[in-house]
N, C-alpha and C positions, 0 to 999 in steps of 0.2 A: 736517383736512377735505379731502375729495377734490374736485377740479374737477368741475363738472356734466357735462362731456362724458365723463369717465371713469366717473361713476356710471351714465350712460345706457348705456355700453358694457357695464358689468358686469350691468346689468339685462337687456340683450339676451341675454347669455350664460346667464342664469338662466331666461329666459322658457320654454323648452321643458320644463325640469325642473319648474318651478312649475306649468305647465299640466297636466302629467302627474300631479303630486301632487294637484292639485285634482280632476282626473278620477277618480283612484283613491279619493279621500276620498268623493266623491259616490256612486260605485259601491258602496263599502263601506256607506255609510249606506242606500242603496237595498236592498241585500241583507240588511242587519241588520233594517231595518224589515219587509221581507217575512217574514223568519224569525220576528220577534215576532208578526206577524199570524197566521202558521201555527200558532204555539203559543198564540195568544190571550193574549198578554202585553203589558203596557205598563209603562214605567218612569216615574219621577217627572217627568221632563222631558216625556214624551209627555202625561201627564195635564195638566200646565200648558198645553201648546200646544193640546190638544183643547179645553180650557175657553176659551182665548183665541179659538180659531176660532169657537166658539159665540157669544161675546160681542162680538167686534169684527169689523166688515166691513173686510177688509184692503185692499180697493180704495179705500174712502173714508176709512178710519181712524175711522169713527164707530161708536157702539154699535149693536148689532143690536136688533131688536124684543125678543129674549129678554132682553138686558141691560136694556133700558128697563122691561120687565116686572118684573125683579128690583129695579130702582130704586124702582118704585112699591110693591113688597112690603116691602122692607127700609127701615125708618126709621132704624135705627142699625146700623152695622157696627163690630164690636169686633175689634181685631187685637192679639194678644199676640205677643211676641218680634218686633216690627216691625223690629228691627235686622237680622234675618235674611231680610228680604224681598228678592226680586230684581226685575229690571225687568219680567219677564213677570208676576209676581204683582202688581206695582204697576198694570200695565195692567188686570189682572182686577179688582182692587179699584176702580179708577177706573170701569170699565165698570158694576159693580153698585152703586156708591155715588154716582157722579157726582162732578164736581169743582167744580160751581157751588154756591155757598152756598144752603142751603135744600133741596137735593135729598135729602140724608140726612146724618146726623151720623156722623163717623168718630171713634172713640176708639182711639188707638194707644198701646201700652205697649211699652217696650223699653229696653235699655241697650246703647249702641254698644260699650262695652268687652267685652260678652259675645257679640259676633257670632262664631259658630263654623261657619257653613255656607258657607264660600267654595267648597267643592266643588259646591255647588248654586247658585253664582253670587250668593250673598248680596251685597247692595250697601248697606252701612250709610250711605252718603252720601245715600240716599233719605230715611232717617229724619232725618239731620242737616239736610237742606234743609227738611223739614217743620217742624222745630223753629225754624229761622231764619225761615221764612215766617210761622209762627204768631205770632211776636213782632210782625210788621208788620200782622197781620190782626185787626181789632177783633172779629170773630166767632169767633176761635180763642183757645185758652188752653193754655199749657204749665204743667204741674204737675211740679215736681221733687220726687221722693221720695228725698231724700238722707240720710234716717235709716233705719236698718235696725231696724224694729220687731219683727222675728222674734228679735232678739238682746237684747231688753230683759232686765233682771235677773230679772223674774218668769218670763218665758218660758224663759230659760236654766236657771233653778233647777228649774222644773217638768220640763223635758226631762231634766235630769241625774239626777233622782230616778226616772225611768221605767225 
């Protein structure tokens, strides 16, 4: 481990390069976003963030009137492959379904072992924390489907004859 004064000196040496790298990165993003707008294109991340901007007031962190309208409209929110949700998607879900008991019901299905969307910033720990918190919440229930009913003898025999 390096002494703190040496770490500070090394950080000072890197300061200019890191600042320039940050400036270049921000400029690249600006030019890339402009090009996408010219071509009328958006990517997956853009879609998520546009939705988030519509649903969350970034100054207050509170749901917008649009999000509250969706909360009134949706009584149930069903989410499949929840293990592949990311933090932005979780904020979107919270905005439209609420986090207080009684605002709407959330039904989440997933298998952490099958999380495959790391490139989209999937965060399986969100699902894991929901499972842990549900165990402590009398209004929540966790149902483990640890049997594979698609592979029962009757199903397997029927499929093999097809």
